PASEBA-1860 file (N, C-alpha, C; in nm, 3 decimals):
! residues 229
1> AIGAAGAA> -2.648/-10.274/-2.919/-2.681/-10.417/-2.906/-2.554/-10.501/-2.906 ~ -2.462/-10.466/-2.995/-2.336/-10.539/-3.003/-2.257/-10.522/-2.873 ~ -2.259/-10.398/-2.821/-2.189/-10.372/-2.696/-2.248/-10.449/-2.580 ~ -2.382/-10.458/-2.574/-2.449/-10.531/-2.467/-2.416/-10.680/-2.475 ~ -2.416/-10.734/-2.596/-2.384/-10.875/-2.615/-2.240/-10.903/-2.572 ~ -2.150/-10.812/-2.606/-2.010/-10.829/-2.567/-1.992/-10.826/-2.417 ~ -2.065/-10.733/-2.352/-2.056/-10.722/-2.205/-2.109/-10.849/-2.139 ~ -2.220/-10.902/-2.193/-2.277/-11.025/-2.137/-2.179/-11.141/-2.154
9> GIHFAARF> -2.114/-11.146/-2.271/-2.017/-11.253/-2.296/-1.902/-11.247/-2.198 ~ -1.854/-11.128/-2.170/-1.744/-11.111/-2.075/-1.787/-11.152/-1.935 ~ -1.912/-11.116/-1.900/-1.965/-11.150/-1.768/-1.971/-11.301/-1.748 ~ -2.027/-11.372/-1.848/-2.040/-11.517/-1.836/-1.903/-11.586/-1.839 ~ -1.811/-11.531/-1.917/-1.676/-11.588/-1.922/-1.607/-11.573/-1.787 ~ -1.629/-11.460/-1.723/-1.569/-11.438/-1.591/-1.628/-11.533/-1.488 ~ -1.759/-11.557/-1.493/-1.824/-11.650/-1.401/-1.773/-11.792/-1.424 ~ -1.756/-11.828/-1.550/-1.704/-11.960/-1.585/-1.566/-11.981/-1.525
17> EKDLETIV> -1.479/-11.883/-1.541/-1.343/-11.894/-1.488/-1.344/-11.899/-1.334 ~ -1.433/-11.822/-1.274/-1.443/-11.823/-1.128/-1.489/-11.959/-1.077 ~ -1.586/-12.020/-1.147/-1.635/-12.152/-1.106/-1.526/-12.257/-1.121 ~ -1.448/-12.248/-1.226/-1.336/-12.341/-1.243/-1.233/-12.323/-1.132 ~ -1.211/-12.198/-1.093/-1.112/-12.171/-0.989/-1.153/-12.232/-0.856 ~ -1.284/-12.239/-0.829/-1.328/-12.299/-0.702/-1.295/-12.448/-0.697 ~ -1.287/-12.513/-0.813/-1.249/-12.654/-0.816/-1.105/-12.671/-0.769 ~ -1.023/-12.571/-0.799/-0.883/-12.573/-0.754/-0.874/-12.538/-0.606
25> TLVGVNQQ> -0.937/-12.428/-0.568/-0.918/-12.375/-0.432/-0.998/-12.451/-0.326 ~ -1.119/-12.497/-0.360/-1.204/-12.560/-0.259/-1.206/-12.713/-0.266 ~ -1.190/-12.767/-0.386/-1.189/-12.913/-0.401/-1.048/-12.969/-0.391 ~ -0.951/-12.893/-0.443/-0.812/-12.938/-0.434/-0.761/-13.007/-0.559 ~ -0.833/-12.996/-0.670/-0.785/-13.050/-0.796/-0.675/-12.959/-0.849 ~ -0.565/-13.017/-0.902/-0.454/-12.933/-0.944/-0.491/-12.850/-1.067 ~ -0.422/-12.739/-1.081/-0.454/-12.641/-1.185/-0.441/-12.700/-1.325 ~ -0.342/-12.787/-1.346/-0.322/-12.845/-1.477/-0.444/-12.927/-1.521
33> KVNEWRED> -0.497/-13.007/-1.429/-0.614/-13.089/-1.460/-0.736/-13.000/-1.490 ~ -0.753/-12.894/-1.413/-0.865/-12.802/-1.435/-0.851/-12.732/-1.570 ~ -0.727/-12.700/-1.609/-0.704/-12.639/-1.740/-0.746/-12.734/-1.852 ~ -0.720/-12.864/-1.833/-0.762/-12.963/-1.931/-0.916/-12.971/-1.937 ~ -0.978/-12.967/-1.819/-1.124/-12.972/-1.812/-1.186/-12.849/-1.877 ~ -1.116/-12.733/-1.870/-1.169/-12.612/-1.932/-1.198/-12.637/-2.080 ~ -1.101/-12.697/-2.148/-1.119/-12.724/-2.291/-1.228/-12.827/-2.315 ~ -1.233/-12.929/-2.228/-1.337/-13.032/-2.241/-1.477/-12.973/-2.222
41> ILALAPAV> -1.490/-12.886/-2.123/-1.621/-12.825/-2.094/-1.664/-12.732/-2.206 ~ -1.569/-12.653/-2.258/-1.602/-12.562/-2.368/-1.645/-12.639/-2.492 ~ -1.586/-12.757/-2.513/-1.626/-12.840/-2.627/-1.759/-12.910/-2.600 ~ -1.784/-12.944/-2.474/-1.906/-13.016/-2.438/-2.030/-12.928/-2.442 ~ -2.015/-12.801/-2.406/-2.130/-12.710/-2.392/-2.220/-12.707/-2.516 ~ -2.168/-12.681/-2.634/-2.258/-12.680/-2.751/-2.310/-12.819/-2.788 ~ -2.236/-12.923/-2.751/-2.277/-13.060/-2.785/-2.400/-13.103/-2.705 ~ -2.408/-13.058/-2.579/-2.522/-13.099/-2.495/-2.626/-12.989/-2.479
49> GVGPDALA> -2.594/-12.868/-2.525/-2.691/-12.759/-2.518/-2.701/-12.694/-2.382 ~ -2.592/-12.693/-2.307/-2.589/-12.631/-2.174/-2.467/-12.539/-2.168 ~ -2.483/-12.421/-2.107/-2.375/-12.324/-2.102/-2.254/-12.371/-2.022 ~ -2.134/-12.322/-2.056/-2.012/-12.360/-1.985/-2.018/-12.330/-1.835 ~ -2.083/-12.220/-1.797/-2.090/-12.184/-1.655/-2.168/-12.289/-1.577 ~ -2.282/-12.333/-1.633/-2.362/-12.436/-1.567/-2.285/-12.567/-1.557 ~ -2.210/-12.599/-1.660/-2.129/-12.722/-1.659/-2.017/-12.712/-1.556 ~ -1.956/-12.595/-1.544/-1.848/-12.576/-1.446/-1.902/-12.592/-1.303
57> KAMFAITS> -2.021/-12.538/-1.278/-2.082/-12.553/-1.145/-2.111/-12.701/-1.116 ~ -2.158/-12.773/-1.218/-2.185/-12.915/-1.200/-2.055/-12.992/-1.176 ~ -1.950/-12.955/-1.245/-1.821/-13.023/-1.226/-1.770/-13.001/-1.084 ~ -1.797/-12.884/-1.029/-1.759/-12.858/-0.889/-1.831/-12.955/-0.796 ~ -1.962/-12.974/-0.819/-2.041/-13.066/-0.736/-1.990/-13.209/-0.751 ~ -1.959/-13.248/-0.873/-1.913/-13.385/-0.901/-1.777/-13.411/-0.835 ~ -1.684/-13.319/-0.853/-1.550/-13.339/-0.797/-1.549/-13.324/-0.646 ~ -1.643/-13.248/-0.593/-1.652/-13.235/-0.447/-1.684/-13.370/-0.384
65> GGIRGAEA> -1.752/-13.457/-0.460/-1.782/-13.591/-0.412/-1.664/-13.686/-0.422 ~ -1.556/-13.641/-0.483/-1.436/-13.724/-0.491/-1.415/-13.793/-0.624 ~ -1.500/-13.767/-0.721/-1.487/-13.832/-0.851/-1.399/-13.747/-0.942 ~ -1.312/-13.812/-1.016/-1.214/-13.742/-1.098/-1.209/-13.803/-1.238 ~ -1.125/-13.745/-1.323/-1.091/-13.802/-1.451/-1.206/-13.821/-1.547 ~ -1.194/-13.930/-1.627/-1.292/-13.958/-1.732/-1.431/-13.981/-1.674 ~ -1.437/-14.040/-1.555/-1.567/-14.067/-1.493/-1.640/-13.936/-1.462 ~ -1.567/-13.836/-1.414/-1.627/-13.706/-1.384/-1.683/-13.643/-1.511
73> LQILANSG> -1.607/-13.652/-1.620/-1.654/-13.595/-1.747/-1.775/-13.670/-1.800 ~ -1.780/-13.802/-1.776/-1.894/-13.881/-1.820/-2.020/-13.840/-1.744 ~ -2.007/-13.821/-1.613/-2.120/-13.775/-1.533/-2.165/-13.638/-1.582 ~ -2.069/-13.550/-1.608/-2.100/-13.415/-1.653/-2.176/-13.417/-1.786 ~ -2.129/-13.500/-1.880/-2.193/-13.507/-2.010/-2.336/-13.557/-1.998 ~ -2.357/-13.662/-1.921/-2.492/-13.717/-1.905/-2.584/-13.620/-1.830 ~ -2.528/-13.549/-1.733/-2.606/-13.451/-1.657/-2.648/-13.335/-1.746 ~ -2.556/-13.292/-1.832/-2.588/-13.184/-1.925/-2.698/-13.223/-2.021
81> KASAIGLG> -2.693/-13.346/-2.072/-2.797/-13.392/-2.165/-2.933/-13.399/-2.095 ~ -2.934/-13.448/-1.971/-3.060/-13.458/-1.896/-3.117/-13.320/-1.867 ~ -3.029/-13.225/-1.836/-3.073/-13.089/-1.809/-3.129/-13.023/-1.934 ~ -3.066/-13.050/-2.047/-3.107/-12.988/-2.173/-3.248/-13.029/-2.216 ~ -3.293/-13.148/-2.170/-3.429/-13.191/-2.207/-3.530/-13.155/-2.098 ~ -3.486/-13.075/-2.000/-3.581/-13.020/-1.903/-3.594/-13.093/-1.772 ~ -3.494/-13.178/-1.736/-3.503/-13.255/-1.612/-3.439/-13.186/-1.493 ~ -3.415/-13.056/-1.501/-3.360/-12.984/-1.387/-3.225/-12.921/-1.417
89> ETVDIGRV> -3.168/-12.859/-1.315/-3.039/-12.794/-1.330/-2.927/-12.898/-1.341 ~ -2.829/-12.869/-1.423/-2.718/-12.961/-1.443/-2.647/-12.993/-1.312 ~ -2.631/-12.893/-1.227/-2.560/-12.914/-1.101/-2.636/-13.010/-1.011 ~ -2.769/-13.001/-1.008/-2.849/-13.092/-0.925/-2.842/-13.235/-0.977 ~ -2.852/-13.250/-1.108/-2.844/-13.383/-1.168/-2.706/-13.443/-1.143 ~ -2.602/-13.363/-1.163/-2.467/-13.412/-1.139/-2.445/-13.454/-0.995 ~ -2.503/-13.380/-0.902/-2.488/-13.414/-0.759/-2.556/-13.547/-0.728 ~ -2.677/-13.568/-0.783/-2.750/-13.693/-0.758/-2.674/-13.812/-0.816
97> VTQILLAY> -2.630/-13.799/-0.940/-2.559/-13.910/-1.006/-2.429/-13.942/-0.931 ~ -2.362/-13.840/-0.883/-2.240/-13.861/-0.804/-2.271/-13.938/-0.676 ~ -2.380/-13.902/-0.608/-2.420/-13.973/-0.486/-2.445/-14.121/-0.516 ~ -2.511/-14.148/-0.627/-2.542/-14.286/-0.664/-2.414/-14.365/-0.689 ~ -2.322/-14.307/-0.766/-2.198/-14.378/-0.799/-2.111/-14.398/-0.676 ~ -2.108/-14.301/-0.587/-2.027/-14.316/-0.466/-2.082/-14.426/-0.375 ~ -2.215/-14.440/-0.372/-2.276/-14.542/-0.286/-2.263/-14.682/-0.347 ~ -2.289/-14.693/-0.475/-2.294/-14.826/-0.539/-2.163/-14.868/-0.606
105> GPATISAE> -2.083/-14.770/-0.644/-1.955/-14.801/-0.708/-1.969/-14.816/-0.858 ~ -1.868/-14.772/-0.934/-1.872/-14.778/-1.081/-1.879/-14.920/-1.135 ~ -1.836/-15.018/-1.056/-1.843/-15.157/-1.101/-1.987/-15.208/-1.101 ~ -2.074/-15.142/-1.022/-2.213/-15.185/-1.009/-2.305/-15.107/-1.102 ~ -2.277/-14.979/-1.118/-2.365/-14.895/-1.200/-2.280/-14.788/-1.270 ~ -2.311/-14.763/-1.396/-2.238/-14.662/-1.473/-2.302/-14.525/-1.456 ~ -2.227/-14.423/-1.495/-2.281/-14.287/-1.488/-2.402/-14.273/-1.581 ~ -2.396/-14.336/-1.696/-2.507/-14.328/-1.791/-2.632/-14.395/-1.734
113> RATELMVG> -2.616/-14.514/-1.676/-2.730/-14.585/-1.620/-2.786/-14.511/-1.499 ~ -2.699/-14.458/-1.415/-2.745/-14.382/-1.298/-2.827/-14.261/-1.341 ~ -2.783/-14.194/-1.448/-2.858/-14.078/-1.498/-2.993/-14.120/-1.553 ~ -2.996/-14.230/-1.626/-3.123/-14.280/-1.680/-3.223/-14.309/-1.568 ~ -3.174/-14.373/-1.461/-3.262/-14.411/-1.351/-3.309/-14.289/-1.272 ~ -3.220/-14.191/-1.256/-3.258/-14.068/-1.187/-3.365/-13.994/-1.268 ~ -3.345/-13.985/-1.400/-3.443/-13.922/-1.487/-3.575/-13.998/-1.480 ~ -3.568/-14.131/-1.481/-3.689/-14.212/-1.472/-3.764/-14.190/-1.342
121> TVRAGNLA> -3.691/-14.173/-1.233/-3.753/-14.149/-1.103/-3.830/-14.016/-1.104 ~ -3.768/-13.913/-1.157/-3.832/-13.781/-1.163/-3.954/-13.785/-1.254 ~ -3.942/-13.851/-1.367/-4.053/-13.857/-1.462/-4.171/-13.938/-1.407 ~ -4.142/-14.049/-1.342/-4.248/-14.137/-1.293/-4.311/-14.086/-1.165 ~ -4.235/-14.009/-1.087/-4.287/-13.959/-0.961/-4.344/-13.820/-0.971 ~ -4.376/-13.765/-0.856/-4.427/-13.628/-0.848/-4.329/-13.546/-0.766 ~ -4.215/-13.518/-0.826/-4.108/-13.448/-0.756/-4.017/-13.381/-0.857 ~ -3.937/-13.288/-0.807/-3.839/-13.218/-0.890/-3.700/-13.274/-0.862
129> TTELAGSL> -3.609/-13.252/-0.956/-3.473/-13.301/-0.939/-3.409/-13.242/-0.814 ~ -3.440/-13.116/-0.784/-3.382/-13.053/-0.665/-3.425/-13.127/-0.537 ~ -3.551/-13.173/-0.533/-3.599/-13.249/-0.417/-3.522/-13.380/-0.404 ~ -3.505/-13.447/-0.517/-3.433/-13.575/-0.515/-3.289/-13.555/-0.472 ~ -3.227/-13.449/-0.523/-3.088/-13.420/-0.488/-3.072/-13.393/-0.340 ~ -3.172/-13.328/-0.280/-3.162/-13.291/-0.139/-3.192/-13.403/-0.043 ~ -3.255/-13.511/-0.090/-3.298/-13.617/0.003/-3.237/-13.753/-0.023 ~ -3.186/-13.776/-0.143/-3.139/-13.910/-0.179/-3.023/-13.958/-0.093
137> GRVIPIAA> -2.937/-13.864/-0.052/-2.821/-13.902/0.029/-2.857/-13.966/0.161 ~ -2.983/-13.948/0.206/-3.024/-14.007/0.333/-3.041/-14.158/0.325 ~ -3.068/-14.207/0.204/-3.106/-14.348/0.195/-3.011/-14.434/0.112 ~ -2.943/-14.378/0.011/-2.868/-14.467/-0.078/-2.749/-14.536/-0.011 ~ -2.679/-14.477/0.089/-2.571/-14.554/0.151/-2.619/-14.683/0.217 ~ -2.729/-14.675/0.293/-2.781/-14.794/0.360/-2.845/-14.889/0.259 ~ -2.907/-14.834/0.155/-2.966/-14.918/0.051/-2.857/-14.999/-0.020 ~ -2.747/-14.933/-0.054/-2.636/-15.002/-0.121/-2.576/-15.109/-0.030
145> TLGVKFED> -2.566/-15.078/0.099/-2.511/-15.174/0.196/-2.594/-15.301/0.201 ~ -2.726/-15.287/0.193/-2.817/-15.402/0.201/-2.838/-15.470/0.066 ~ -2.777/-15.415/-0.039/-2.792/-15.476/-0.170/-2.920/-15.439/-0.241 ~ -2.984/-15.330/-0.198/-3.104/-15.282/-0.266/-3.061/-15.211/-0.394 ~ -3.108/-15.255/-0.507/-3.073/-15.192/-0.633/-3.127/-15.050/-0.639 ~ -3.052/-14.963/-0.709/-3.100/-14.826/-0.718/-3.230/-14.818/-0.797 ~ -3.251/-14.912/-0.889/-3.379/-14.916/-0.961/-3.495/-14.923/-0.862 ~ -3.477/-15.005/-0.757/-3.582/-15.022/-0.657/-3.598/-14.898/-0.569
153> VGAFIAAY> -3.486/-14.835/-0.537/-3.493/-14.711/-0.458/-3.570/-14.606/-0.536 ~ -3.535/-14.590/-0.664/-3.604/-14.492/-0.747/-3.753/-14.522/-0.762 ~ -3.786/-14.651/-0.779/-3.926/-14.691/-0.793/-4.005/-14.660/-0.667 ~ -3.944/-14.686/-0.551/-4.010/-14.659/-0.423/-4.037/-14.509/-0.408 ~ -3.936/-14.427/-0.437/-3.952/-14.282/-0.423/-4.057/-14.230/-0.520 ~ -4.052/-14.278/-0.645/-4.150/-14.234/-0.745/-4.292/-14.269/-0.702 ~ -4.312/-14.394/-0.657/-4.446/-14.437/-0.616/-4.494/-14.360/-0.495 ~ -4.406/-14.338/-0.399/-4.442/-14.268/-0.275/-4.487/-14.125/-0.305
161> TRVGGDAA> -4.413/-14.058/-0.395/-4.449/-13.919/-0.426/-4.574/-13.911/-0.514 ~ -4.603/-14.017/-0.586/-4.725/-14.018/-0.669/-4.851/-14.023/-0.585 ~ -4.842/-14.077/-0.463/-4.962/-14.091/-0.379/-4.969/-13.984/-0.270 ~ -4.890/-13.877/-0.284/-4.907/-13.763/-0.195/-4.790/-13.726/-0.108 ~ -4.692/-13.814/-0.091/-4.577/-13.779/-0.009/-4.475/-13.700/-0.089 ~ -4.372/-13.652/-0.020/-4.264/-13.584/-0.092/-4.137/-13.669/-0.084 ~ -4.033/-13.624/-0.154/-3.911/-13.703/-0.164/-3.845/-13.723/-0.027 ~ -3.850/-13.620/0.059/-3.790/-13.632/0.192/-3.861/-13.737/0.276
169> EATTALRG> -3.994/-13.739/0.269/-4.072/-13.838/0.343/-4.045/-13.978/0.290 ~ -4.034/-13.989/0.158/-4.010/-14.119/0.096/-3.876/-14.178/0.140 ~ -3.771/-14.096/0.135/-3.639/-14.147/0.171/-3.630/-14.174/0.321 ~ -3.699/-14.093/0.403/-3.700/-14.118/0.547/-3.771/-14.249/0.579 ~ -3.885/-14.274/0.513/-3.959/-14.398/0.535/-3.877/-14.520/0.493 ~ -3.815/-14.511/0.377/-3.738/-14.625/0.327/-3.615/-14.648/0.414 ~ -3.549/-14.541/0.453/-3.431/-14.555/0.539/-3.470/-14.619/0.672 ~ -3.585/-14.578/0.728/-3.629/-14.636/0.855/-3.652/-14.785/0.846
177> MLNMLINT> -3.716/-14.829/0.737/-3.742/-14.971/0.718/-3.612/-15.049/0.699 ~ -3.522/-14.996/0.617/-3.396/-15.066/0.592/-3.309/-15.069/0.717 ~ -3.310/-14.960/0.793/-3.232/-14.955/0.916/-3.283/-15.058/1.017 ~ -3.415/-15.082/1.016/-3.473/-15.182/1.106/-3.419/-15.321/1.075 ~ -3.391/-15.347/0.949/-3.340/-15.478/0.910/-3.194/-15.497/0.949 ~ -3.125/-15.386/0.975/-2.985/-15.394/1.021/-2.977/-15.390/1.172 ~ -3.053/-15.299/1.232/-3.052/-15.283/1.379/-3.191/-15.315/1.434 ~ -3.225/-15.442/1.433/-3.358/-15.484/1.475/-3.370/-15.483/1.627
185> SKQGAESL> -3.473/-15.414/1.678/-3.497/-15.412/1.822/-3.553/-15.547/1.867 ~ -3.552/-15.569/1.997/-3.608/-15.693/2.051/-3.755/-15.706/2.014 ~ -3.829/-15.597/2.028/-3.971/-15.598/1.995/-3.992/-15.625/1.846 ~ -3.908/-15.563/1.764/-3.919/-15.584/1.620/-3.890/-15.728/1.582 ~ -3.787/-15.786/1.643/-3.752/-15.926/1.616/-3.865/-16.020/1.656 ~ -3.926/-15.991/1.770/-4.037/-16.075/1.818/-4.158/-16.064/1.726 ~ -4.186/-15.942/1.678/-4.299/-15.922/1.588/-4.278/-15.997/1.457 ~ -4.155/-15.992/1.405/-4.124/-16.064/1.283/-4.135/-16.216/1.304
193> QAVGLSAA> -4.080/-16.260/1.416/-4.082/-16.404/1.446/-4.225/-16.456/1.458 ~ -4.314/-16.374/1.509/-4.453/-16.415/1.529/-4.524/-16.446/1.397 ~ -4.474/-16.387/1.287/-4.536/-16.414/1.156/-4.442/-16.495/1.067 ~ -4.344/-16.558/1.129/-4.255/-16.647/1.055/-4.146/-16.579/0.975 ~ -4.112/-16.455/1.012/-4.007/-16.382/0.942/-3.891/-16.352/1.035 ~ -3.781/-16.310/0.976/-3.665/-16.264/1.053/-3.594/-16.156/0.974 ~ -3.521/-16.070/1.043/-3.448/-15.962/0.975/-3.345/-16.020/0.879 ~ -3.274/-16.125/0.922/-3.173/-16.187/0.836/-3.236/-16.244/0.710
201> GLRDEIQT> -3.351/-16.309/0.727/-3.420/-16.366/0.612/-3.467/-16.259/0.515 ~ -3.515/-16.147/0.568/-3.561/-16.038/0.483/-3.445/-15.971/0.410 ~ -3.331/-15.962/0.477/-3.212/-15.906/0.411/-3.174/-15.993/0.291 ~ -3.177/-16.123/0.310/-3.147/-16.214/0.199/-3.251/-16.203/0.088 ~ -3.376/-16.187/0.127/-3.485/-16.178/0.030/-3.472/-16.053/-0.057 ~ -3.428/-15.942/0.004/-3.408/-15.818/-0.072/-3.306/-15.840/-0.182 ~ -3.200/-15.913/-0.152/-3.094/-15.934/-0.250/-3.133/-16.033/-0.359 ~ -3.216/-16.131/-0.324/-3.252/-16.234/-0.422/-3.378/-16.199/-0.500
209> KGLVPTLL> -3.475/-16.135/-0.436/-3.603/-16.108/-0.501/-3.626/-15.960/-0.531 ~ -3.557/-15.871/-0.459/-3.576/-15.728/-0.480/-3.653/-15.663/-0.366 ~ -3.650/-15.531/-0.363/-3.711/-15.455/-0.254/-3.864/-15.467/-0.252 ~ -3.927/-15.442/-0.366/-4.074/-15.439/-0.369/-4.136/-15.573/-0.332 ~ -4.092/-15.686/-0.388/-4.148/-15.815/-0.346/-4.129/-15.841/-0.196 ~ -4.016/-15.795/-0.141/-3.991/-15.814/0.002/-4.087/-15.730/0.086 ~ -4.110/-15.605/0.044/-4.205/-15.520/0.116/-4.345/-15.580/0.111 ~ -4.385/-15.630/-0.004/-4.517/-15.692/-0.017/-4.527/-15.818/0.069
217> HIVTAFKG> -4.418/-15.893/0.078/-4.416/-16.012/0.163/-4.438/-15.975/0.310 ~ -4.373/-15.868/0.354/-4.389/-15.823/0.493/-4.534/-15.785/0.520 ~ -4.592/-15.703/0.431/-4.730/-15.658/0.450/-4.826/-15.777/0.451 ~ -4.806/-15.871/0.360/-4.892/-15.989/0.353/-4.879/-16.075/0.479 ~ -4.756/-16.089/0.528/-4.732/-16.174/0.644/-4.805/-16.123/0.768 ~ -4.815/-15.991/0.783/-4.883/-15.934/0.900/-5.036/-15.931/0.883 ~ -5.084/-15.957/0.762/-5.228/-15.975/0.736/-5.316/-15.865/0.798 ~ -5.276/-15.741/0.777/-5.357/-15.630/0.822/-5.335/-15.588/0.966
225> NEEAL> -5.247/-15.657/1.039/-5.217/-15.618/1.177/-5.122/-15.500/1.175 ~ -5.177/-15.379/1.155/-5.093/-15.261/1.134/-5.016/-15.222/1.259 ~ -5.069/-15.251/1.376/-4.998/-15.217/1.500/-4.866/-15.296/1.507 ~ -4.874/-15.426/1.479/-4.752/-15.507/1.482/-4.659/-15.469/1.368 ~ -4.720/-15.438/1.251/-4.639/-15.399/1.136/-4.565/-15.269/1.164
END
């Protein structure tokens, strides 16, 4: 039994070192910085209840997005805590939080807040973290550009998946609507004008009132004319 435990320990230690090495070879972070992270990750693992190997894999995902330093460690710590309470794999959570921060910027949203909102989206909706990680990148860049808060993006995805859709369908639908407000066709502009709306006005409304009130305004304005809508 002692021998088996020792062999397992060596195996996991080797995987941990290999995962750290990929941060150097594939991401391009210098060896000295990765050596510092090694100690940070080993100290973090028992604190958050997630193994060093899982944390190293998550750090690879985080740094692949271009995030470095204290911010990367903050994302890693929050991702580990979320994973420890059953919200998915640390690497998936880290990837989602990184996508959010890259789109919105650290001045707009913190790693801790982004993790809270991601966890809230998964809990409120009918989806897994892996689904969110695989589809969120389709919509958050355009959402951030239009000033749609991530709270609203998460609420939309959660609600959409609660009524039968999946995360990919939710993000595709939301991206299509937001893209229409940026690149409005002639027909789309005429349809909006016919009910007293405009793409520019709706863009302003999203920023001042939020996504959901704006969506409800659009639906109400068309008064059941689904073809025009």
